[in-house]
C-alpha positions as CSV (number, residue, x, y, z in Angstrom):
1,T,129.4,100.4,122.9
2,F,127.9,102.7,125.2
3,A,124.5,103.2,126.3
4,S,123.5,106.4,127.7
5,M,120.8,107.1,130.3
6,A,118.0,108.7,128.3
7,T,115.9,110.3,130.8
8,R,116.6,112.9,133.6
9,K,114.5,110.7,136.1
10,R,116.4,107.6,135.4
11,S,119.6,109.5,135.9
12,P,121.7,109.2,139.0
13,C,123.4,112.7,138.5
14,A,121.9,115.2,140.7
15,N,122.0,117.8,138.0
16,G,120.1,115.3,135.7
17,A,122.8,114.8,133.3
18,A,122.7,111.8,131.0
19,V,125.4,109.1,131.8
20,P,126.8,106.7,129.5
21,R,127.2,103.2,130.7
22,A,130.1,101.0,129.4
23,M,129.1,97.7,127.7
24,P,132.5,95.9,127.2
25,D,133.1,93.3,124.4
26,S,133.9,90.6,127.0
27,T,130.8,89.4,128.9
28,T,129.7,87.0,131.5
29,D,127.1,84.2,130.9
30,A,124.4,86.7,132.4
31,D,125.0,89.6,129.6
32,P,123.2,89.3,126.6
33,P,125.3,88.6,123.4
34,A,127.1,91.3,121.6
35,S,124.6,91.2,118.8
36,R,122.0,91.8,121.4
37,R,123.3,94.7,123.5
38,T,122.8,97.7,121.2
39,P,119.3,96.8,120.1
40,N,118.2,95.8,123.8
41,S,119.8,99.3,124.8
42,M,117.7,100.9,122.2
43,A,114.6,99.3,122.8
44,S,114.9,100.4,126.4
45,G,115.2,104.0,125.3
46,L,118.9,104.2,125.6
47,P,120.9,106.0,122.8
48,C,124.0,104.2,122.0
49,I,127.5,105.3,121.2
50,T,129.1,102.5,119.0
51,T,131.8,101.8,116.7
52,E,131.4,100.4,113.2
53,V,133.1,97.0,112.9
54,G,131.3,95.6,109.9
55,T,128.5,94.0,111.8
56,G,125.7,96.3,110.7
57,T,126.1,98.8,113.7
58,S,125.4,101.9,111.3
59,W,122.4,100.1,110.1
60,V,120.8,99.6,113.6
61,V,122.2,102.9,115.1
62,Q,121.4,106.0,113.0
63,D,124.5,108.3,113.7
64,G,123.1,111.6,115.3
65,V,119.5,110.3,115.5
66,T,119.5,107.1,117.7
67,G,123.0,107.6,119.0
68,Y,126.4,108.3,117.8
69,I,128.8,106.0,115.5
70,V,132.6,106.5,116.0
71,P,135.3,105.1,113.8
72,L,137.0,101.9,115.3
73,N,140.3,102.7,117.1
74,R,139.7,106.5,117.3
75,P,139.6,107.1,121.1
76,D,139.4,110.8,120.3
77,A,136.4,110.5,118.5
78,L,134.6,108.3,121.3
79,A,135.7,111.2,123.7
80,D,134.0,113.5,121.6
81,A,130.8,111.5,121.3
82,I,130.9,111.1,125.2
83,R,131.3,114.7,125.6
84,K,128.4,115.5,123.4
85,S,126.2,113.3,125.3
86,F,127.0,115.0,128.6
87,S,126.6,118.4,127.1
88,D,123.0,118.2,126.1
89,A,120.6,115.9,128.0
90,D,117.5,116.9,125.9
91,R,119.0,115.8,122.7
92,L,120.2,112.7,124.4
93,H,116.5,112.1,125.6
94,Q,115.2,112.7,122.0
95,M,117.7,110.2,120.5
96,G,116.6,107.5,123.2
97,L,113.2,107.9,122.2
98,A,114.0,107.8,118.6
99,G,116.0,104.4,119.3
100,R,113.0,102.9,121.1
101,Q,110.7,104.0,118.2
102,R,113.1,102.5,115.7
103,M,113.3,99.2,117.5
104,E,109.4,99.1,117.6
105,Q,108.8,99.8,114.1
106,E,111.8,97.9,112.4
107,F,112.9,95.2,114.5
108,T,109.8,93.3,115.8
109,A,109.7,89.5,115.8
110,R,107.0,89.4,112.9
111,K,109.2,91.6,110.9
112,M,112.4,89.6,111.3
113,I,110.5,86.4,110.8
114,H,109.0,88.1,107.7
115,G,112.4,88.8,106.2
116,V,113.8,85.4,106.9
117,E,110.9,83.8,105.0
118,E,111.6,86.4,102.1
119,V,115.2,85.2,101.8
120,Y,113.9,81.5,101.8
121,K,111.6,82.0,99.2
122,E,114.0,83.9,97.0
123,C,116.6,81.2,97.5
124,L,114.3,78.4,96.7
125,G,112.8,80.2,93.9
126,D,109.3,80.2,95.5
127,G,107.4,83.3,94.5
128,R,104.6,82.7,96.9
């Protein structure tokens, strides 16, 4: 997964270009678990480049809206997504804003708790 610097102000590049940051699969104890890296990045306003590995990535990251999703084991597709990120800083900024908005609207603690409660009610046959 890559998270890209979403704003020119925060970019370390002199020309204000967006800068992808690699987030490797192996982490230290200080790193968030893999399941939280992409949502945390999006909540921070960083668009992500990620692969779909059957864990719901394409449900969280909306391809072309909040980041890019590339096929697994396709380094050419990853390279293309990185190139797209570097070529349009304004679009990347908009993707970052869209990702942050998505996290604020769809992945709040209240919404997640409500979803879990609904699953329990359905499983228990409790229609309250």
